[in-house]
Backbone as XML, in Angstrom:
<?xml version="1.0"?>
<chain id="A" units="angstrom">
  <residue number="1" name="MET">
    <atom name="N" x="-10.266" y="5.117" z="-11.870"/>
    <atom name="CA" x="-9.455" y="5.937" z="-11.127"/>
    <atom name="C" x="-8.981" y="6.836" z="-9.940"/>
  </residue>
  <residue number="2" name="ALA">
    <atom name="N" x="-8.269" y="7.015" z="-9.065"/>
    <atom name="CA" x="-8.162" y="8.006" z="-7.907"/>
    <atom name="C" x="-7.647" y="9.408" z="-8.835"/>
  </residue>
  <residue number="3" name="LYS">
    <atom name="N" x="-7.827" y="10.272" z="-7.951"/>
    <atom name="CA" x="-7.721" y="11.520" z="-8.242"/>
    <atom name="C" x="-5.772" y="11.948" z="-8.309"/>
  </residue>
  <residue number="4" name="THR">
    <atom name="N" x="-5.591" y="12.038" z="-9.436"/>
    <atom name="CA" x="-3.521" y="12.407" z="-9.293"/>
    <atom name="C" x="-3.351" y="12.509" z="-8.199"/>
  </residue>
  <residue number="5" name="SER">
    <atom name="N" x="-4.166" y="13.791" z="-7.531"/>
    <atom name="CA" x="-3.410" y="14.410" z="-6.206"/>
    <atom name="C" x="-3.309" y="13.669" z="-4.724"/>
  </residue>
  <residue number="6" name="GLN">
    <atom name="N" x="-4.415" y="12.641" z="-5.147"/>
    <atom name="CA" x="-3.790" y="11.161" z="-3.950"/>
    <atom name="C" x="-3.000" y="10.058" z="-4.737"/>
  </residue>
  <residue number="7" name="LEU">
    <atom name="N" x="-3.234" y="10.011" z="-5.343"/>
    <atom name="CA" x="-2.049" y="8.738" z="-6.219"/>
    <atom name="C" x="-0.219" y="9.694" z="-5.873"/>
  </residue>
  <residue number="8" name="ALA">
    <atom name="N" x="-0.603" y="10.501" z="-5.087"/>
    <atom name="CA" x="1.130" y="11.323" z="-5.621"/>
    <atom name="C" x="1.286" y="11.470" z="-4.320"/>
  </residue>
  <residue number="9" name="ARG">
    <atom name="N" x="-0.054" y="11.359" z="-3.436"/>
    <atom name="CA" x="0.121" y="12.100" z="-1.224"/>
    <atom name="C" x="0.798" y="10.532" z="-1.286"/>
  </residue>
  <residue number="10" name="TYR">
    <atom name="N" x="0.145" y="9.343" z="-2.156"/>
    <atom name="CA" x="0.268" y="8.032" z="-1.343"/>
    <atom name="C" x="1.529" y="7.374" z="-1.715"/>
  </residue>
  <residue number="11" name="ALA">
    <atom name="N" x="2.475" y="8.645" z="-2.873"/>
    <atom name="CA" x="3.908" y="7.687" z="-3.218"/>
    <atom name="C" x="4.779" y="8.940" z="-2.555"/>
  </residue>
  <residue number="12" name="LYS">
    <atom name="N" x="3.743" y="9.654" z="-2.119"/>
    <atom name="CA" x="4.811" y="10.773" z="-1.011"/>
    <atom name="C" x="5.170" y="10.072" z="0.098"/>
  </residue>
  <residue number="13" name="LYS">
    <atom name="N" x="3.940" y="9.386" z="0.955"/>
    <atom name="CA" x="3.914" y="8.453" z="1.812"/>
    <atom name="C" x="4.339" y="7.403" z="1.800"/>
  </residue>
  <residue number="14" name="ALA">
    <atom name="N" x="4.911" y="6.605" z="0.775"/>
    <atom name="CA" x="5.737" y="5.653" z="1.061"/>
    <atom name="C" x="6.805" y="5.509" z="0.593"/>
  </residue>
  <residue number="15" name="LYS">
    <atom name="N" x="7.350" y="6.465" z="0.385"/>
    <atom name="CA" x="8.873" y="7.166" z="0.086"/>
    <atom name="C" x="9.365" y="7.737" z="1.532"/>
  </residue>
  <residue number="16" name="LEU">
    <atom name="N" x="8.033" y="8.578" z="1.924"/>
    <atom name="CA" x="9.065" y="8.565" z="3.538"/>
    <atom name="C" x="9.280" y="7.490" z="4.107"/>
  </residue>
  <residue number="17" name="VAL">
    <atom name="N" x="7.993" y="6.847" z="4.690"/>
    <atom name="CA" x="7.615" y="4.854" z="5.461"/>
    <atom name="C" x="9.212" y="4.164" z="4.784"/>
  </residue>
  <residue number="18" name="LYS">
    <atom name="N" x="10.145" y="4.073" z="3.703"/>
    <atom name="CA" x="10.899" y="3.497" z="2.843"/>
    <atom name="C" x="12.102" y="4.583" z="3.880"/>
  </residue>
  <residue number="19" name="LYS">
    <atom name="N" x="12.400" y="5.900" z="3.667"/>
    <atom name="CA" x="13.113" y="6.358" z="4.110"/>
    <atom name="C" x="13.566" y="6.293" z="5.134"/>
  </residue>
  <residue number="20" name="TYR">
    <atom name="N" x="12.685" y="6.519" z="5.591"/>
    <atom name="CA" x="12.972" y="6.577" z="7.373"/>
    <atom name="C" x="13.388" y="4.953" z="8.263"/>
  </residue>
  <residue number="21" name="ALA">
    <atom name="N" x="12.399" y="3.989" z="7.739"/>
    <atom name="CA" x="11.782" y="2.506" z="8.375"/>
    <atom name="C" x="13.152" y="2.465" z="9.139"/>
  </residue>
  <residue number="22" name="ALA">
    <atom name="N" x="14.693" y="2.358" z="8.996"/>
    <atom name="CA" x="15.301" y="1.736" z="9.651"/>
    <atom name="C" x="16.016" y="2.617" z="10.654"/>
  </residue>
  <residue number="23" name="LYS">
    <atom name="N" x="15.843" y="3.849" z="11.466"/>
    <atom name="CA" x="15.323" y="4.652" z="12.109"/>
    <atom name="C" x="14.452" y="4.498" z="12.973"/>
  </residue>
  <residue number="24" name="ARG">
    <atom name="N" x="13.725" y="4.557" z="12.508"/>
    <atom name="CA" x="11.945" y="4.011" z="13.546"/>
    <atom name="C" x="11.668" y="2.698" z="14.078"/>
  </residue>
  <residue number="25" name="ALA">
    <atom name="N" x="13.094" y="1.415" z="13.732"/>
    <atom name="CA" x="13.243" y="0.436" z="14.046"/>
    <atom name="C" x="14.339" y="0.719" z="15.331"/>
  </residue>
  <residue number="26" name="ALA">
    <atom name="N" x="15.125" y="1.041" z="14.919"/>
    <atom name="CA" x="16.579" y="1.342" z="15.699"/>
    <atom name="C" x="15.922" y="2.258" z="16.990"/>
  </residue>
  <residue number="27" name="LEU">
    <atom name="N" x="15.354" y="2.845" z="16.902"/>
    <atom name="CA" x="14.606" y="4.233" z="17.906"/>
    <atom name="C" x="13.457" y="3.444" z="18.397"/>
  </residue>
  <residue number="28" name="LYS">
    <atom name="N" x="12.650" y="2.323" z="17.635"/>
    <atom name="CA" x="11.983" y="1.445" z="18.998"/>
    <atom name="C" x="12.645" y="0.658" z="19.584"/>
  </residue>
  <residue number="29" name="ALA">
    <atom name="N" x="13.227" y="-0.431" z="19.211"/>
    <atom name="CA" x="14.285" y="-0.818" z="19.916"/>
    <atom name="C" x="15.101" y="-0.500" z="20.945"/>
  </residue>
  <residue number="30" name="ALA">
    <atom name="N" x="15.228" y="0.480" z="20.793"/>
    <atom name="CA" x="16.195" y="1.495" z="21.997"/>
    <atom name="C" x="14.966" y="2.227" z="23.029"/>
  </residue>
  <residue number="31" name="GLY">
    <atom name="N" x="14.109" y="2.086" z="22.625"/>
    <atom name="CA" x="12.972" y="2.738" z="23.334"/>
    <atom name="C" x="12.970" y="3.807" z="23.493"/>
  </residue>
  <residue number="32" name="ASP">
    <atom name="N" x="13.445" y="4.416" z="22.420"/>
    <atom name="CA" x="12.963" y="5.415" z="22.243"/>
    <atom name="C" x="12.003" y="6.403" z="21.849"/>
  </residue>
  <residue number="33" name="TRP">
    <atom name="N" x="11.319" y="6.337" z="22.481"/>
    <atom name="CA" x="9.468" y="7.366" z="21.984"/>
    <atom name="C" x="9.455" y="8.474" z="21.632"/>
  </residue>
  <residue number="34" name="ASP">
    <atom name="N" x="10.449" y="9.474" z="22.660"/>
    <atom name="CA" x="10.405" y="10.822" z="22.335"/>
    <atom name="C" x="11.005" y="10.999" z="21.040"/>
  </residue>
  <residue number="35" name="GLY">
    <atom name="N" x="12.622" y="10.699" z="20.634"/>
    <atom name="CA" x="13.202" y="10.403" z="19.595"/>
    <atom name="C" x="11.842" y="10.378" z="17.762"/>
  </residue>
  <residue number="36" name="LEU">
    <atom name="N" x="11.002" y="8.230" z="18.506"/>
    <atom name="CA" x="9.976" y="8.535" z="17.735"/>
    <atom name="C" x="9.321" y="10.369" z="17.463"/>
  </residue>
  <residue number="37" name="GLN">
    <atom name="N" x="8.448" y="10.655" z="18.501"/>
    <atom name="CA" x="7.563" y="11.660" z="17.976"/>
    <atom name="C" x="7.935" y="12.710" z="17.305"/>
  </residue>
  <residue number="38" name="LYS">
    <atom name="N" x="9.694" y="12.725" z="17.288"/>
    <atom name="CA" x="9.799" y="13.566" z="16.557"/>
    <atom name="C" x="9.744" y="13.174" z="14.634"/>
  </residue>
  <residue number="39" name="LEU">
    <atom name="N" x="10.015" y="12.812" z="15.031"/>
    <atom name="CA" x="10.036" y="11.891" z="12.778"/>
    <atom name="C" x="8.907" y="12.826" z="12.525"/>
  </residue>
  <residue number="40" name="PRO">
    <atom name="N" x="8.691" y="12.334" z="11.203"/>
    <atom name="CA" x="7.654" y="13.096" z="10.816"/>
    <atom name="C" x="6.270" y="11.979" z="10.914"/>
  </residue>
  <residue number="41" name="ARG">
    <atom name="N" x="5.364" y="12.833" z="11.421"/>
    <atom name="CA" x="4.009" y="11.281" z="10.844"/>
    <atom name="C" x="3.719" y="10.750" z="9.625"/>
  </residue>
  <residue number="42" name="ASN">
    <atom name="N" x="3.950" y="11.285" z="8.620"/>
    <atom name="CA" x="4.497" y="9.740" z="7.522"/>
    <atom name="C" x="4.860" y="9.310" z="7.757"/>
  </residue>
  <residue number="43" name="SER">
    <atom name="N" x="6.131" y="9.548" z="8.476"/>
    <atom name="CA" x="6.867" y="8.159" z="8.190"/>
    <atom name="C" x="6.319" y="7.001" z="8.452"/>
  </residue>
  <residue number="44" name="SER">
    <atom name="N" x="5.103" y="6.579" z="9.342"/>
    <atom name="CA" x="5.090" y="5.805" z="9.812"/>
    <atom name="C" x="4.399" y="4.653" z="9.008"/>
  </residue>
  <residue number="45" name="PRO">
    <atom name="N" x="4.223" y="3.844" z="9.421"/>
    <atom name="CA" x="4.032" y="2.602" z="7.589"/>
    <atom name="C" x="2.167" y="2.721" z="8.405"/>
  </residue>
  <residue number="46" name="VAL">
    <atom name="N" x="1.532" y="2.869" z="9.490"/>
    <atom name="CA" x="0.674" y="2.300" z="9.745"/>
    <atom name="C" x="-0.399" y="3.706" z="9.076"/>
  </residue>
  <residue number="47" name="ARG">
    <atom name="N" x="0.226" y="4.593" z="8.531"/>
    <atom name="CA" x="-0.146" y="5.781" z="7.586"/>
    <atom name="C" x="-0.834" y="5.762" z="6.717"/>
  </residue>
  <residue number="48" name="LEU">
    <atom name="N" x="0.384" y="4.113" z="6.058"/>
    <atom name="CA" x="0.060" y="3.716" z="4.356"/>
    <atom name="C" x="-1.386" y="3.647" z="4.119"/>
  </residue>
  <residue number="49" name="LYS">
    <atom name="N" x="-1.962" y="3.601" z="3.419"/>
    <atom name="CA" x="-3.663" y="2.246" z="2.938"/>
    <atom name="C" x="-3.154" y="1.988" z="1.552"/>
  </residue>
  <residue number="50" name="ASN">
    <atom name="N" x="-3.451" y="0.221" z="1.741"/>
    <atom name="CA" x="-3.645" y="0.138" z="0.926"/>
    <atom name="C" x="-4.328" y="0.441" z="-0.519"/>
  </residue>
  <residue number="51" name="ARG">
    <atom name="N" x="-3.429" y="0.753" z="-1.825"/>
    <atom name="CA" x="-3.887" y="1.289" z="-2.975"/>
    <atom name="C" x="-4.248" y="0.321" z="-3.930"/>
  </residue>
  <residue number="52" name="CYS">
    <atom name="N" x="-5.143" y="0.066" z="-4.616"/>
    <atom name="CA" x="-4.443" y="-0.471" z="-6.338"/>
    <atom name="C" x="-3.548" y="-0.156" z="-7.148"/>
  </residue>
  <residue number="53" name="ALA">
    <atom name="N" x="-2.573" y="-1.152" z="-6.938"/>
    <atom name="CA" x="-1.472" y="-0.434" z="-8.060"/>
    <atom name="C" x="-2.194" y="0.216" z="-9.850"/>
  </residue>
  <residue number="54" name="ILE">
    <atom name="N" x="-3.085" y="-0.555" z="-10.316"/>
    <atom name="CA" x="-2.694" y="0.278" z="-11.399"/>
    <atom name="C" x="-3.978" y="1.298" z="-11.539"/>
  </residue>
  <residue number="55" name="THR">
    <atom name="N" x="-4.802" y="0.881" z="-10.800"/>
    <atom name="CA" x="-6.105" y="1.927" z="-10.662"/>
    <atom name="C" x="-6.077" y="3.104" z="-9.492"/>
  </residue>
  <residue number="56" name="GLY">
    <atom name="N" x="-4.992" y="2.722" z="-8.382"/>
    <atom name="CA" x="-5.323" y="4.093" z="-7.495"/>
    <atom name="C" x="-6.640" y="3.833" z="-6.457"/>
  </residue>
  <residue number="57" name="ARG">
    <atom name="N" x="-7.288" y="3.169" z="-6.548"/>
    <atom name="CA" x="-8.199" y="2.282" z="-6.468"/>
    <atom name="C" x="-8.458" y="2.182" z="-4.140"/>
  </residue>
  <residue number="58" name="SER">
    <atom name="N" x="-9.234" y="2.728" z="-3.360"/>
    <atom name="CA" x="-8.335" y="2.307" z="-2.433"/>
    <atom name="C" x="-9.324" y="1.543" z="-1.157"/>
  </residue>
  <residue number="59" name="ARG">
    <atom name="N" x="-10.626" y="0.961" z="-1.950"/>
    <atom name="CA" x="-12.186" y="0.800" z="-1.544"/>
    <atom name="C" x="-11.609" y="-0.961" z="-2.536"/>
  </residue>
  <residue number="60" name="GLY">
    <atom name="N" x="-11.619" y="-2.181" z="-1.886"/>
    <atom name="CA" x="-11.858" y="-3.549" z="-2.420"/>
    <atom name="C" x="-10.400" y="-3.600" z="-3.171"/>
  </residue>
  <residue number="61" name="TYR">
    <atom name="N" x="-9.650" y="-3.592" z="-1.847"/>
    <atom name="CA" x="-8.490" y="-3.920" z="-2.294"/>
    <atom name="C" x="-7.813" y="-5.494" z="-1.921"/>
  </residue>
  <residue number="62" name="ILE">
    <atom name="N" x="-7.693" y="-6.038" z="-3.226"/>
    <atom name="CA" x="-6.950" y="-7.242" z="-2.267"/>
    <atom name="C" x="-5.637" y="-7.678" z="-2.614"/>
  </residue>
  <residue number="63" name="ARG">
    <atom name="N" x="-5.340" y="-7.767" z="-1.089"/>
    <atom name="CA" x="-3.976" y="-7.978" z="-0.728"/>
    <atom name="C" x="-2.501" y="-8.702" z="-1.670"/>
  </residue>
  <residue number="64" name="THR">
    <atom name="N" x="-3.396" y="-9.965" z="-1.697"/>
    <atom name="CA" x="-2.342" y="-10.551" z="-2.740"/>
    <atom name="C" x="-1.921" y="-10.561" z="-4.135"/>
  </residue>
  <residue number="65" name="PHE">
    <atom name="N" x="-2.928" y="-10.019" z="-4.389"/>
    <atom name="CA" x="-2.673" y="-9.376" z="-6.082"/>
    <atom name="C" x="-2.034" y="-8.243" z="-6.139"/>
  </residue>
  <residue number="66" name="GLY">
    <atom name="N" x="-2.339" y="-7.259" z="-4.826"/>
    <atom name="CA" x="-2.331" y="-6.468" z="-5.544"/>
    <atom name="C" x="-3.132" y="-5.205" z="-6.029"/>
  </residue>
  <residue number="67" name="VAL">
    <atom name="N" x="-4.716" y="-5.666" z="-6.030"/>
    <atom name="CA" x="-5.353" y="-4.804" z="-7.002"/>
    <atom name="C" x="-6.380" y="-4.605" z="-6.387"/>
  </residue>
  <residue number="68" name="SER">
    <atom name="N" x="-7.514" y="-3.657" z="-7.012"/>
    <atom name="CA" x="-8.852" y="-3.577" z="-6.256"/>
    <atom name="C" x="-9.855" y="-5.268" z="-6.950"/>
  </residue>
  <residue number="69" name="ARG">
    <atom name="N" x="-10.670" y="-4.913" z="-6.592"/>
    <atom name="CA" x="-12.024" y="-6.554" z="-6.979"/>
    <atom name="C" x="-12.329" y="-6.724" z="-8.133"/>
  </residue>
  <residue number="70" name="MET">
    <atom name="N" x="-12.707" y="-5.058" z="-9.017"/>
    <atom name="CA" x="-12.895" y="-5.034" z="-9.476"/>
    <atom name="C" x="-12.193" y="-5.859" z="-10.959"/>
  </residue>
  <residue number="71" name="LEU">
    <atom name="N" x="-10.875" y="-4.648" z="-11.070"/>
    <atom name="CA" x="-9.527" y="-5.124" z="-11.476"/>
    <atom name="C" x="-9.525" y="-6.354" z="-11.453"/>
  </residue>
  <residue number="72" name="PHE">
    <atom name="N" x="-9.046" y="-7.117" z="-10.424"/>
    <atom name="CA" x="-8.732" y="-8.487" z="-9.926"/>
    <atom name="C" x="-9.854" y="-8.560" z="-11.424"/>
  </residue>
  <residue number="73" name="ARG">
    <atom name="N" x="-11.118" y="-9.163" z="-10.759"/>
    <atom name="CA" x="-12.233" y="-10.032" z="-11.616"/>
    <atom name="C" x="-11.629" y="-9.270" z="-13.447"/>
  </residue>
  <residue number="74" name="GLU">
    <atom name="N" x="-11.810" y="-8.158" z="-13.688"/>
    <atom name="CA" x="-11.064" y="-7.741" z="-15.023"/>
    <atom name="C" x="-9.930" y="-8.859" z="-15.635"/>
  </residue>
  <residue number="75" name="LEU">
    <atom name="N" x="-8.925" y="-9.116" z="-14.506"/>
    <atom name="CA" x="-8.297" y="-9.547" z="-15.317"/>
    <atom name="C" x="-8.279" y="-11.141" z="-15.513"/>
  </residue>
  <residue number="76" name="ALA">
    <atom name="N" x="-8.518" y="-11.072" z="-13.879"/>
    <atom name="CA" x="-8.934" y="-13.117" z="-13.874"/>
    <atom name="C" x="-8.745" y="-13.530" z="-14.916"/>
  </residue>
  <residue number="77" name="ARG">
    <atom name="N" x="-10.282" y="-12.746" z="-15.474"/>
    <atom name="CA" x="-11.180" y="-12.817" z="-16.378"/>
    <atom name="C" x="-10.766" y="-13.289" z="-17.911"/>
  </residue>
  <residue number="78" name="GLU">
    <atom name="N" x="-9.559" y="-12.739" z="-18.248"/>
    <atom name="CA" x="-9.352" y="-12.891" z="-19.310"/>
    <atom name="C" x="-7.628" y="-13.614" z="-19.509"/>
  </residue>
  <residue number="79" name="GLY">
    <atom name="N" x="-7.446" y="-14.476" z="-18.534"/>
    <atom name="CA" x="-6.073" y="-15.444" z="-17.974"/>
    <atom name="C" x="-4.886" y="-14.454" z="-17.827"/>
  </residue>
  <residue number="80" name="LYS">
    <atom name="N" x="-4.819" y="-13.658" z="-17.036"/>
    <atom name="CA" x="-3.415" y="-12.193" z="-17.127"/>
    <atom name="C" x="-3.128" y="-12.439" z="-16.128"/>
  </residue>
  <residue number="81" name="ILE">
    <atom name="N" x="-3.724" y="-13.142" z="-14.725"/>
    <atom name="CA" x="-3.068" y="-13.804" z="-13.183"/>
    <atom name="C" x="-2.979" y="-15.339" z="-13.422"/>
  </residue>
  <residue number="82" name="PRO">
    <atom name="N" x="-2.058" y="-15.990" z="-13.491"/>
    <atom name="CA" x="-1.490" y="-16.941" z="-13.007"/>
    <atom name="C" x="-2.006" y="-17.704" z="-12.467"/>
  </residue>
  <residue number="83" name="GLY">
    <atom name="N" x="-2.182" y="-18.580" z="-12.272"/>
    <atom name="CA" x="-3.149" y="-19.771" z="-11.845"/>
    <atom name="C" x="-4.366" y="-19.683" z="-10.962"/>
  </residue>
  <residue number="84" name="VAL">
    <atom name="N" x="-4.743" y="-18.068" z="-11.355"/>
    <atom name="CA" x="-6.461" y="-18.170" z="-11.318"/>
    <atom name="C" x="-7.290" y="-18.234" z="-12.234"/>
  </residue>
  <residue number="85" name="LYS">
    <atom name="N" x="-7.834" y="-18.954" z="-12.348"/>
    <atom name="CA" x="-9.466" y="-18.839" z="-13.125"/>
    <atom name="C" x="-10.867" y="-19.022" z="-12.803"/>
  </residue>
  <residue number="86" name="LYS">
    <atom name="N" x="-11.963" y="-18.301" z="-13.779"/>
    <atom name="CA" x="-12.729" y="-18.495" z="-12.909"/>
    <atom name="C" x="-13.653" y="-19.861" z="-13.006"/>
  </residue>
  <residue number="87" name="ALA">
    <atom name="N" x="-14.172" y="-20.151" z="-11.667"/>
    <atom name="CA" x="-15.170" y="-21.537" z="-11.258"/>
    <atom name="C" x="-15.989" y="-21.868" z="-11.328"/>
  </residue>
  <residue number="88" name="SER">
    <atom name="N" x="-16.298" y="-23.111" z="-12.182"/>
    <atom name="CA" x="-17.449" y="-23.464" z="-13.118"/>
    <atom name="C" x="-17.877" y="-24.866" z="-12.250"/>
  </residue>
  <residue number="89" name="TRP">
    <atom name="N" x="-19.046" y="-24.431" z="-11.866"/>
    <atom name="CA" x="-19.195" y="-26.119" z="-11.082"/>
    <atom name="C" x="-20.996" y="-26.460" z="-11.610"/>
  </residue>
</chain>
């Protein structure tokens, strides 16, 4: 499990990205680069790092399912992810 401070920081960044998304899009369309510079740094979606929705782990993230590789394996083995089952041949 990730530190609670890291999870809080991620949530704060995600909130800022959502808040300024429309404004950023408008400034980009207008080509107002100076206006973009004045917005908070963390309002840029590039600064978000994908994290596991349950554990908060940042490495080994599987984008399709939104969880880390270890948690994905556990959930798939338990049959909690629809359409995914353990391969056997």
